[in-house]
C-alpha positions, 0 to 999 in steps of 0.5 A: 737221260742216262747216267753217263750222259749226265755225269758229263753234264755236270763234269762240263759245267764244273770245269767252266766253273773251275776256270773261272776260279783259276782265272780270277786267281791269276787276275785274268780279267777278261777270261774269268768274264768270258768263263763266267758269261759261258758258264752261266749260259750253260747252266741256263741251257741244261737246266732248261732242257732238263739234263740237271735238276733243280737241286744242282741248278741251285747249287750252281746258281750259288757258285756263281753268285759267289763268282759275281761278288768277287768280279764286281768292277771287273771292266776296262774302263776302270784302267783308262785315265781320263 
């Protein structure tokens, strides 16, 4: 894989991770959940196709783990009164 393609791949992932961060900061729960799901799928796809190496994969997975901890309890069900 060329250096340009590799950099574009990392930039795409980092853009999605940044989107999660922005949505969490603004308390946009639905958008944060969607960005988390999209970035998780993209990271897995790129790792499975060898577009990113294991070191990069682990780095991104650790970032997702941190976001996951911050998103514990994000659900519409919490806002519904029974």
